[in-house]
C-alpha positions in Angstrom: -14.7 -12.1 -21.7 -14.2 -9.4 -19.0 -12.9 -10.7 -15.7 -13.4 -8.3 -12.8 -11.2 -9.9 -10.2 -8.3 -7.9 -8.9 -6.3 -6.8 -5.8 -7.5 -3.3 -5.3 -5.5 -0.5 -3.7 -7.3 1.7 -1.2 -6.6 5.3 -2.2 -6.9 7.6 0.7 -6.4 11.4 0.2 -3.4 13.2 1.7 -5.7 14.8 4.2 -5.2 12.0 6.7 -7.7 13.6 9.1 -10.3 13.1 6.5 -9.7 9.4 6.6 -11.8 9.1 9.7 -9.6 8.7 12.7 -6.6 10.6 11.4 -4.0 9.3 13.8 -5.2 5.8 14.7 -2.8 3.0 14.7 -3.4 0.1 12.3 -4.7 -2.0 15.1 -8.4 -1.6 16.0 -8.9 0.0 19.4 -10.4 -1.8 22.4 -13.5 0.4 22.1 -13.9 -0.7 18.5 -13.5 -4.3 19.4 -16.1 -3.9 22.2 -18.6 -2.3 19.7 -18.1 -5.2 17.3 -19.0 -8.0 19.7 -22.8 -7.8 19.3 -24.2 -9.1 16.0 -26.2 -7.7 14.5 -25.4 -4.1 15.4 -27.4 -0.9 15.0 -26.7 1.3 12.1 -25.3 3.9 14.5 -22.8 1.5 16.0 -21.8 0.2 12.6 -21.3 3.7 11.2 -19.2 4.8 14.2 -17.1 1.6 13.9 -16.5 1.9 10.2 -15.7 5.6 10.4 -12.8 4.8 12.7 -11.2 3.0 9.8 -12.4 5.2 6.9 -10.1 5.4 3.9 -11.5 7.1 0.9 -11.0 5.1 -2.3 -10.4 6.2 -5.8 -13.7 6.5 -7.6 -13.6 5.8 -11.4 -12.0 2.5 -12.3 -12.3 0.1 -15.2 -11.3 -3.5 -15.1 -9.1 -5.3 -17.6 -8.4 -9.0 -17.6 -5.0 -10.6 -17.4 -3.6 -13.9 -18.5 -4.2 -15.7 -15.2 -7.8 -14.6 -15.0 -7.0 -12.2 -12.2 -8.4 -8.8 -13.2 -6.7 -5.5 -12.6 -7.9 -1.9 -12.2 -7.4 0.5 -15.1 -7.8 3.9 -13.5 -8.9 6.6 -15.9 -7.2 10.0 -16.1 -10.2 11.7 -14.7 -9.8 9.8 -11.5 -6.4 11.2 -10.7 -7.8 14.7 -11.2 -10.7 14.1 -8.9 -8.5 12.6 -6.1 -6.0 15.4 -6.4 -8.7 18.0 -6.3 -10.1 16.5 -3.1 -6.7 16.7 -1.4 -6.3 19.5 1.1 -3.7 21.5 -0.6 -3.2 25.1 0.7 -2.4 27.9 -1.7 1.0 29.5 -0.9 2.4 31.5 -3.8 1.9 32.7 -7.3 4.5 32.0 -10.0 8.0 33.4 -9.2 7.1 33.8 -5.5 8.1 31.8 -2.5 5.9 29.1 -0.9 6.3 29.2 2.9 5.1 26.6 5.4 6.2 25.0 8.6 7.9 21.6 8.5 8.0 19.0 5.7 5.5 19.3 2.9 4.6 18.1 -0.6 4.4 21.1 -2.9 2.7 21.2 -6.3 3.3 23.8 -9.0 1.1 24.3 -12.0 -2.4 25.2 -13.3 -5.5 23.7 -14.8 -5.1 20.4 -12.9 -1.6 19.8 -14.3 1.2 19.9 -11.7 4.8 19.1 -11.0 5.5 17.9 -7.4 8.4 18.3 -5.0 9.0 17.7 -1.3 10.5 20.6 0.7 10.9 21.8 4.3 9.7 25.2 5.4 9.9 26.9 1.9 10.5 26.5 -1.8 10.7 28.7 -4.8 7.5 28.7 -6.9 9.1 28.9 -10.4 10.1 27.0 -13.5 13.7 26.8 -12.4 12.7 24.7 -9.3 9.9 22.6 -10.8 10.3 22.7 -14.5 7.4 24.0 -16.6 4.4 21.6 -16.3 2.1 24.0 -18.3 4.0 26.2 -20.8 2.5 29.6 -21.5 0.1 29.5 -18.5 0.4 31.5 -15.3 1.0 29.0 -12.5 0.9 28.9 -8.7 2.0 26.7 -5.8 0.1 25.0 -3.1 1.2 22.5 -0.4 0.1 19.8 2.0 2.1 19.1 5.2 3.5 15.6 5.4 4.6 13.4 8.3 8.2 13.3 9.1 9.7 10.2 7.5 12.6 8.2 8.8 16.0 8.2 7.2 17.7 5.6 5.1 19.4 4.3 8.2 16.1 3.2 9.6 15.9 -0.3 8.0 17.2 -2.8 10.5 20.4 -4.6 9.5 19.3 -8.1 8.3 21.4 -11.1 8.1 22.2 -12.0 4.5 20.5 -15.4 3.8 22.8 -18.4 3.7 23.0 -20.5 0.6 19.6 -21.7 -0.3 17.8 -19.4 2.2 14.8 -17.5 0.8 13.7 -15.5 3.8 14.8 -12.5 5.8 15.5 -12.4 9.5 12.3 -10.5 10.4 10.6 -11.0 13.7 7.0 -10.7 14.9 8.0 -7.7 17.0 9.3 -6.0 13.9 6.1 -6.8 12.0 4.0 -5.3 14.7 6.2 -2.3 15.0 5.8 -1.7 11.3 2.0 -1.9 11.5 2.0 0.6 14.3 4.5 3.0 12.7 3.3 6.6 12.1 5.1 6.9 8.8 6.6 5.0 5.9 10.4 4.4 6.0 10.8 6.6 2.9 8.4 8.6 0.7 7.5 7.8 -2.8 8.4 10.5 -5.3 4.9 11.8 -5.8 2.8 10.9 -2.7 -0.9 11.6 -3.1 -2.6 9.0 -1.0 -2.8 8.3 2.7 -1.7 4.7 2.4 1.6 5.9 0.9 2.3 7.6 4.2 1.6 5.0 6.8 0.2 1.4 7.3 -3.5 1.0 7.7 -6.2 -1.5 8.4 -9.4 -1.1 6.3 -11.4 -4.3 7.0 -10.2 -5.8 10.3 -12.7 -8.7 9.9 -14.1 -10.6 6.8 -17.6 -9.3 7.5 -19.9 -6.8 5.8 -20.3 -4.6 8.9 -16.5 -4.2 9.0 -16.5 -2.4 5.6 -15.8 1.4 6.0 -18.6 3.9 5.7 -17.4 5.3 2.4 -18.1 2.0 0.6 -21.2 2.4 -1.5 -21.4 -1.2 -2.8 -22.9 -4.3 -1.3 -22.2 -5.5 2.3 -22.3 -9.3 2.3 -22.7 -10.8 5.8 -19.4 -12.6 5.3 -16.5 -12.2 2.7 -15.1 -15.7 2.0 -12.3 -15.1 -0.5 -8.8 -13.6 0.2 -6.1 -12.3 -2.1 -2.6 -10.7 -1.4 -0.9 -7.9 -3.3 2.1 -5.6 -3.3 3.3 -2.3 -4.8 6.8 -1.1 -5.5 7.8 2.5 -6.1 10.9 4.6 -6.7 11.4 6.7 -3.6 12.5 10.3 -3.1 16.3 10.7 -3.2 17.0 7.7 -5.4 20.3 8.1 -7.2 20.8 4.6 -8.4 20.6 3.7 -12.1 22.0 0.1 -12.0 19.8 -1.4 -9.3 16.7 -3.5 -9.3 14.4 -4.9 -6.6 14.2 -8.7 -6.4 11.0 -10.1 -4.8 9.8 -13.5 -4.1 7.4 -15.6 -2.2 4.3 -13.4 -1.9 2.2 -15.3 0.6 -0.8 -15.0 2.9 -1.7 -16.8 6.1 -4.9 -17.0 8.1 -5.0 -17.9 11.8 -7.9 -20.1 12.8 -10.2 -19.0 15.6 -11.1 -22.6 16.5 -7.6 -24.1 16.5 -5.4 -20.9 16.9 -3.2 -22.5 14.1 -1.8 -20.4 11.2 -2.5 -21.8 7.7 -0.7 -20.9 4.5 -3.6 -19.9 2.2 -1.5 -19.1 -0.9 2.1 -18.6 -1.9 3.6 -17.5 -5.2 7.3 -17.8 -5.6 7.1 -15.4 -8.5 4.0 -13.2 -8.0 2.0 -11.8 -10.9 3.2 -8.2 -11.6 1.9 -5.4 -13.9 3.2 -2.1 -14.9 1.3 1.0 -13.8 1.8 4.7 -14.4 1.2 7.5 -11.9 -1.4 8.3 -10.8 -2.8 4.8 -11.0 -3.3 4.1 -14.6 -2.8 0.5 -15.7 -0.1 0.3 -18.4 0.6 -3.3 -19.2 0.5 -6.9 -17.9 4.2 -6.9 -18.8 6.0 -5.7 -15.7 9.4 -5.9 -17.4 10.4 -8.4 -14.7 13.6 -10.4 -14.9 13.8 -13.9 -13.6 16.4 -14.3 -10.8 18.4 -17.5 -10.3 17.9 -17.3 -6.5 14.2 -17.2 -7.0 11.4 -14.9 -7.9 12.0 -11.9 -10.2 13.4 -8.4 -10.2 11.9 -5.1 -11.4 13.1 -1.6 -11.8 10.4 1.0 -10.9 11.1 4.4 -12.5 8.8 7.3 -11.8 6.2 7.9 -13.1 5.9 4.2 -13.5 5.5 1.7 -10.6 4.7 -1.9 -10.2 1.6 -3.6 -8.7 1.5 -7.4 -8.3 -0.7 -10.0 -6.7 -1.1 -13.6 -5.7 -3.9 -16.0 -6.4 -7.3 -15.7 -4.8 -8.4 -18.4 -2.4 -11.5 -19.4 -0.5 -11.5 -19.0 3.3 -13.9 -19.7 6.1 -14.6 -16.1 7.3 -16.3 -17.3 10.5 -13.0 -18.9 11.6 -10.6 -16.0 10.9 -8.7 -14.8 13.9 -6.0 -12.9 12.1 -4.5 -12.4 8.6 -0.9 -11.9 7.6 0.4 -11.2 4.1 4.2 -11.1 3.4 6.8 -10.9 0.7 10.6 -11.0 0.7 12.6 -8.4 -1.3 16.1 -7.0 -1.6 18.2 -4.9 -4.0 20.2 -6.6 -6.8 22.5 -5.3 -9.5 20.9 -4.6 -12.8 23.9 -4.9 -15.1 26.9 -6.8 -13.6 29.2 -5.2 -16.1 28.5 -1.7 -14.7 29.3 -0.3 -11.2 27.2 -1.5 -8.3 25.3 1.5 -7.1 22.9 -0.1 -4.6 24.2 2.2 -1.9 22.5 5.0 -3.7 19.2 3.3 -4.3 15.9 4.2 -2.7 13.0 2.0 -3.6 10.0 1.2 -1.3 7.8 -1.9 -1.2 4.5 -2.6 0.6 2.2 -5.6 0.9 -1.5 -5.8 1.4 -4.6 -8.0 0.9 -8.2 -7.8 -0.2 -11.3 -9.7 0.8 -13.9 -10.7 -1.8 -17.6 -11.7 -1.3 -16.9 -15.3 -2.3 -14.5 -17.3 -4.5 -15.2 -16.2 -8.1 -17.6 -13.5 -7.0 -16.6 -9.8 -7.7 -17.5 -6.7 -5.8 -20.4 -4.8 -7.5 -18.3 -1.6 -7.8 -15.5 -3.5 -9.7 -12.9 -3.1 -7.0 -12.4 -4.2 -3.4 -12.6 -2.2 -0.2 -9.5 -4.0 1.0 -8.1 -5.7 4.2 -5.4 -3.0 4.5 -1.8 -2.2 3.6 1.5 -2.6 5.4 4.2 -0.1 6.0 6.3 1.0 3.0 9.8 -0.4 3.6 13.1 0.6 2.0 14.7 -2.1 -0.1 18.3 -3.0 0.9 21.0 -5.4 -0.4 19.9 -7.8 2.4 16.6 -9.7 2.3 13.8 -7.9 4.1 10.1 -8.9 4.5 7.2 -6.6 3.7 4.1 -7.5 5.7 0.5 -6.8 6.5 -0.8 -8.1 9.9 -4.4 -7.7 10.8 -5.9 -9.2 14.1 -9.6 -9.7 14.2 -11.0 -7.9 17.3 -14.4 -9.5 16.9 -12.9 -12.7 18.4 -10.6 -11.0 20.8 -7.4 -11.1 18.7 -4.8 -8.3 19.1 -1.1 -7.7 18.5 -0.1 -8.9 22.0 -2.0 -12.1 21.4 -0.2 -12.6 18.1 3.2 -12.1 19.9 2.4 -15.1 21.9 1.4 -17.2 18.9 3.1 -15.6 15.8 2.6 -16.5 12.2 5.3 -18.5 10.3 8.2 -16.1 9.6 10.5 -18.3 7.5 
């Protein structure tokens, strides 16, 4: 029996301006909130509102079932080619030339839709010595796409190591909001191809059909009454650690009630489900090679081109009473083999958390994947506990980040 329930990732192309708003923060604007107040709206109003949040999804996906009945996407190889082809790469050099540009960029080298990727600033040699040879015996070329400046490894705030028995980091609501409003991830994955890898984003700011972005070609139910959290974990650029893992625990999702203003824990998994995937977004196995940790949860070791995608259980919600949503998960670096040197200081791994709405509990989207609530900022893992989060206020009912500061979700 094929089960088509899964936490989908919204795959936006690198051309962020093509995502419909191109520099918007993750929080819906006042203008958007004002447009959303009248229900029903005209098609023109709905389209304008949705395009302000437009994130282009990957297109060709196949669903495979997992042991817990939560389906996963299996992205076909053709999908990666289609998405990469749609990305706004600019030709810059033929083989053995020099690719020049201004500022930081992602550069690809190859031919016939087969490429090696590197990050560089201002220029890079377009040759096998620099990239390796992705297509032997074929004349290759380079092209690039400019990327946002990313912060350095010193960006992550110093957190207080949890005391004995503690399972949470020392994150604050101000830090969570700052992460949602950040213009870039704390560090870049090794092979960034999608807009959500660069910055946090809100896709569906309300559990309603008219909040689904304009690129969605599936059904638009009046309300979406099921919610599921998810996470991804990648090896980041500059990683030099070989004896380090990421420990993660307590993937949870909260909903703030419009009627009572109270936050309710919808679901929490001490050890979330986790699968192994391979770049670019091909499902590999339901075995994420996770290791149980005595202090809770499990640890994983992403190694490019493989990465990890996990998820919590799906739960029914009252969509007409949703004032805000927060998904969160705690994570830190741990030593892989205690008999070998601790190299966590050399590690660069990133984690982000997101969530998806579904039409109803047990009901799948007709396209086989979800348009998504959104994704949080990709954060660097450190030896101290940190919390990866997604925070989405519902402007339909007047919620915004300042309102949430006054009535924050549970943080510990």
